[in-house]
N, CA and C atoms as a LAMMPS dump frame, in Angstrom:
ITEM: TIMESTEP
0
ITEM: NUMBER OF ATOMS
222
ITEM: BOX BOUNDS ff ff ff
-5.0000000000000000e+02 5.0000000000000000e+02
-5.0000000000000000e+02 5.0000000000000000e+02
-5.0000000000000000e+02 5.0000000000000000e+02
ITEM: ATOMS id mol type element x y z
1 1 1 N 204.697 443.176 -350.594
2 1 2 C 203.949 443.936 -349.179
3 1 3 C 202.335 443.418 -349.179
4 2 1 N 201.872 444 -350.518
5 2 2 C 200.771 443.712 -350.401
6 2 3 C 200.152 442.597 -350.225
7 3 1 N 200.91 441.008 -350.8
8 3 2 C 200.147 439.961 -349.904
9 3 3 C 200.459 440.081 -348.545
10 4 1 N 201.382 440.597 -347.574
11 4 2 C 201.332 440.776 -345.98
12 4 3 C 200.318 441.105 -345.52
13 5 1 N 199.975 442.283 -346.574
14 5 2 C 198.856 443.413 -346.183
15 5 3 C 197.209 442.187 -345.902
16 6 1 N 197.567 441.696 -346.965
17 6 2 C 196.207 441.084 -347.522
18 6 3 C 195.82 439.572 -346.376
19 7 1 N 196.97 439.093 -345.805
20 7 2 C 196.861 437.79 -345.277
21 7 3 C 196.217 438.022 -343.845
22 8 1 N 195.593 437.234 -343.247
23 8 2 C 194.723 436.795 -342.417
24 8 3 C 196.218 436.333 -341.003
25 9 1 N 197.183 435.593 -341.43
26 9 2 C 198.227 434.91 -340.854
27 9 3 C 199.542 435.168 -341.343
28 10 1 N 200.395 435.343 -340.911
29 10 2 C 201.565 435.343 -341.351
30 10 3 C 202.33 434.037 -340.39
31 11 1 N 203.189 433.251 -341.05
32 11 2 C 203.941 432.425 -340.338
33 11 3 C 205.421 432.583 -340.899
34 12 1 N 205.976 433.198 -339.723
35 12 2 C 207.758 433.081 -339.563
36 12 3 C 208.428 431.706 -339.759
37 13 1 N 209.661 431.671 -340.451
38 13 2 C 210.705 429.994 -340.039
39 13 3 C 211.543 430.422 -339.756
40 14 1 N 212.563 431.353 -339.027
41 14 2 C 213.738 431.601 -339.16
42 14 3 C 214.035 433.138 -339.047
43 15 1 N 214.311 433.685 -339.982
44 15 2 C 215.426 435.12 -339.378
45 15 3 C 213.707 435.934 -339.168
46 16 1 N 213.494 435.996 -338.239
47 16 2 C 212.076 436.87 -337.824
48 16 3 C 212.529 438.199 -337.744
49 17 1 N 213.593 438.678 -337.603
50 17 2 C 214.377 440.267 -337.332
51 17 3 C 214.518 440.962 -338.735
52 18 1 N 214.569 439.713 -339.824
53 18 2 C 214.53 440.506 -341.187
54 18 3 C 213.062 440.434 -342.255
55 19 1 N 212.11 439.879 -341.414
56 19 2 C 210.768 439.999 -341.954
57 19 3 C 210.246 440.999 -341.832
58 20 1 N 209.386 441.81 -342.677
59 20 2 C 208.533 443.217 -342.601
60 20 3 C 207.534 442.573 -342.05
61 21 1 N 207.398 444.005 -341.243
62 21 2 C 206.421 443.731 -340.128
63 21 3 C 205.1 444.67 -341.053
64 22 1 N 203.765 443.824 -341.344
65 22 2 C 202.759 444.917 -340.969
66 22 3 C 201.767 444.38 -339.788
67 23 1 N 201.396 445.845 -339.369
68 23 2 C 200.8 444.974 -337.943
69 23 3 C 199.568 445.029 -337.827
70 24 1 N 198.866 444.559 -339.14
71 24 2 C 197.241 444.424 -339.186
72 24 3 C 197.316 443.227 -339.302
73 25 1 N 198.381 442.313 -339.527
74 25 2 C 198.522 441.184 -339.949
75 25 3 C 199.072 440.334 -338.414
76 26 1 N 198.011 439.06 -338.048
77 26 2 C 198.739 437.904 -336.894
78 26 3 C 199.456 437.153 -337.285
79 27 1 N 201.062 437.252 -336.55
80 27 2 C 201.744 436.459 -336.723
81 27 3 C 202.184 435.551 -335.379
82 28 1 N 203.262 434.639 -336.02
83 28 2 C 203.417 432.9 -335.491
84 28 3 C 204.512 432.78 -335.881
85 29 1 N 205.23 431.739 -335.064
86 29 2 C 207.033 432.16 -335.129
87 29 3 C 206.954 430.479 -335.343
88 30 1 N 207.365 429.701 -336.311
89 30 2 C 207.413 428.745 -336.408
90 30 3 C 209.474 428.107 -336.243
91 31 1 N 209.793 427.928 -334.77
92 31 2 C 211.101 427.819 -334.509
93 31 3 C 211.496 426.125 -335.459
94 32 1 N 212.252 426.708 -336.417
95 32 2 C 212.705 424.874 -337.106
96 32 3 C 213.925 425.191 -337.188
97 33 1 N 214.691 424.314 -337.383
98 33 2 C 216.154 423.956 -337.603
99 33 3 C 216.26 424.809 -339.033
100 34 1 N 217.647 425.453 -339.756
101 34 2 C 218.011 426.3 -340.82
102 34 3 C 218.015 425.151 -341.837
103 35 1 N 217.14 425.106 -342.982
104 35 2 C 217.38 423.755 -344.097
105 35 3 C 218.562 424.234 -344.66
106 36 1 N 219.117 425.497 -344.947
107 36 2 C 220.056 425.361 -346.015
108 36 3 C 221.246 425.144 -345.554
109 37 1 N 221.66 425.096 -344.155
110 37 2 C 222.991 424.128 -343.433
111 37 3 C 222.438 422.31 -343.471
112 38 1 N 221.652 421.974 -344.064
113 38 2 C 221.12 420.826 -343.87
114 38 3 C 221.84 419.955 -344.886
115 39 1 N 222.521 418.612 -345.333
116 39 2 C 222.509 417.87 -346.514
117 39 3 C 220.924 417.061 -346.545
118 40 1 N 220.283 416.733 -347.64
119 40 2 C 219.284 415.989 -348.137
120 40 3 C 218.054 415.199 -346.973
121 41 1 N 219.284 414.468 -345.968
122 41 2 C 218.401 413.897 -344.799
123 41 3 C 218.222 414.929 -343.925
124 42 1 N 218.936 415.641 -343.8
125 42 2 C 218.426 416.783 -342.655
126 42 3 C 217.634 417.548 -342.837
127 43 1 N 217.462 417.682 -344.193
128 43 2 C 216.071 418.734 -344.618
129 43 3 C 214.603 418.156 -344.666
130 44 1 N 214.617 416.767 -344.898
131 44 2 C 213.416 415.844 -344.9
132 44 3 C 212.28 415.952 -343.791
133 45 1 N 213.384 416.017 -342.514
134 45 2 C 212.333 415.974 -341.06
135 45 3 C 211.623 417.296 -341.172
136 46 1 N 212.726 418.409 -341.501
137 46 2 C 212.186 419.496 -341.472
138 46 3 C 211.114 420.009 -342.27
139 47 1 N 210.804 419.681 -343.55
140 47 2 C 209.815 419.594 -344.609
141 47 3 C 208.706 418.694 -343.825
142 48 1 N 208.532 417.738 -343.562
143 48 2 C 207.853 416.801 -342.808
144 48 3 C 207.375 417.916 -341.741
145 49 1 N 207.85 418.685 -341.096
146 49 2 C 206.852 418.777 -339.946
147 49 3 C 206.46 420.342 -340.316
148 50 1 N 207.408 420.985 -341.251
149 50 2 C 205.969 422.371 -341.937
150 50 3 C 204.729 421.39 -342.136
151 51 1 N 204.9 420.548 -343.243
152 51 2 C 203.893 420.171 -343.73
153 51 3 C 202.729 419.762 -342.403
154 52 1 N 203.097 419.154 -341.218
155 52 2 C 202.354 418.565 -340.193
156 52 3 C 201.82 419.568 -339.596
157 53 1 N 202.476 421.247 -339.247
158 53 2 C 201.986 422.563 -339.013
159 53 3 C 200.95 422.69 -340.016
160 54 1 N 201.36 422.954 -341.252
161 54 2 C 200.416 423.209 -341.953
162 54 3 C 199.05 422.968 -341.878
163 55 1 N 199.02 420.97 -342.352
164 55 2 C 197.884 420.398 -341.833
165 55 3 C 196.877 420.999 -340.606
166 56 1 N 197.851 420.686 -339.279
167 56 2 C 197.348 421.168 -338.169
168 56 3 C 196.918 422.115 -338.136
169 57 1 N 196.828 423.487 -338.572
170 57 2 C 196.68 424.752 -338.971
171 57 3 C 195.391 424.83 -339.425
172 58 1 N 195.003 424.21 -340.707
173 58 2 C 194.113 423.791 -341.725
174 58 3 C 192.853 423.425 -340.974
175 59 1 N 193.503 421.972 -339.959
176 59 2 C 192.413 421.379 -339.725
177 59 3 C 191.724 422.089 -338.49
178 60 1 N 192.417 423.239 -337.815
179 60 2 C 191.976 424.194 -336.523
180 60 3 C 190.831 425.098 -337.434
181 61 1 N 191.241 425.474 -338.49
182 61 2 C 190.108 426.467 -338.772
183 61 3 C 189.221 425.15 -339.543
184 62 1 N 188.921 424.064 -339.345
185 62 2 C 187.979 423.295 -339.999
186 62 3 C 187.976 422.774 -341.824
187 63 1 N 189.087 422.986 -342.443
188 63 2 C 189.453 421.928 -343.399
189 63 3 C 189.027 420.976 -343.186
190 64 1 N 188.341 420.536 -344.236
191 64 2 C 189.166 418.461 -344.385
192 64 3 C 189.982 418.243 -345.25
193 65 1 N 190.945 417.462 -344.286
194 65 2 C 192.194 417.322 -345.054
195 65 3 C 192.152 415.921 -345.202
196 66 1 N 192.265 415.389 -346.715
197 66 2 C 192.678 413.809 -346.937
198 66 3 C 194.239 413.414 -347.175
199 67 1 N 194.569 412.752 -346.546
200 67 2 C 196.022 412.583 -346.331
201 67 3 C 196.387 411.218 -347.315
202 68 1 N 197.448 411.122 -348.424
203 68 2 C 197.361 410.415 -349.46
204 68 3 C 198.648 410.398 -349.798
205 69 1 N 199.427 409.276 -349.333
206 69 2 C 200.833 408.833 -349.651
207 69 3 C 201.391 410.225 -349.305
208 70 1 N 201.574 411.219 -348.172
209 70 2 C 202.689 412.072 -348.343
210 70 3 C 201.989 413.441 -348.991
211 71 1 N 200.756 413.217 -349.969
212 71 2 C 200.055 414.812 -350.636
213 71 3 C 199.089 414.677 -349.809
214 72 1 N 198.703 416.286 -349.931
215 72 2 C 197.288 416.234 -349.255
216 72 3 C 196.643 417.162 -350.206
217 73 1 N 194.893 416.911 -350.243
218 73 2 C 194.221 417.823 -350.615
219 73 3 C 193.047 417.787 -349.932
220 74 1 N 192.598 419.059 -350.367
221 74 2 C 191.177 419.635 -349.816
222 74 3 C 189.936 419.303 -350.52
């Protein structure tokens, strides 16, 4: 709970109703397919979508992102 209170932004991906709510934090929800019911081939696009959204959010915040063969460094 302390990490939630310290966060500037909380991203939920799935079970929004079961996540604790800290009113001081800003929340966004990313509607994604549930990876637990996917095989490996089904999880990879979900992983890639999460990575793209994280990179996009970091770039919005002004981070300089270097893309390198699927890995990212700042």
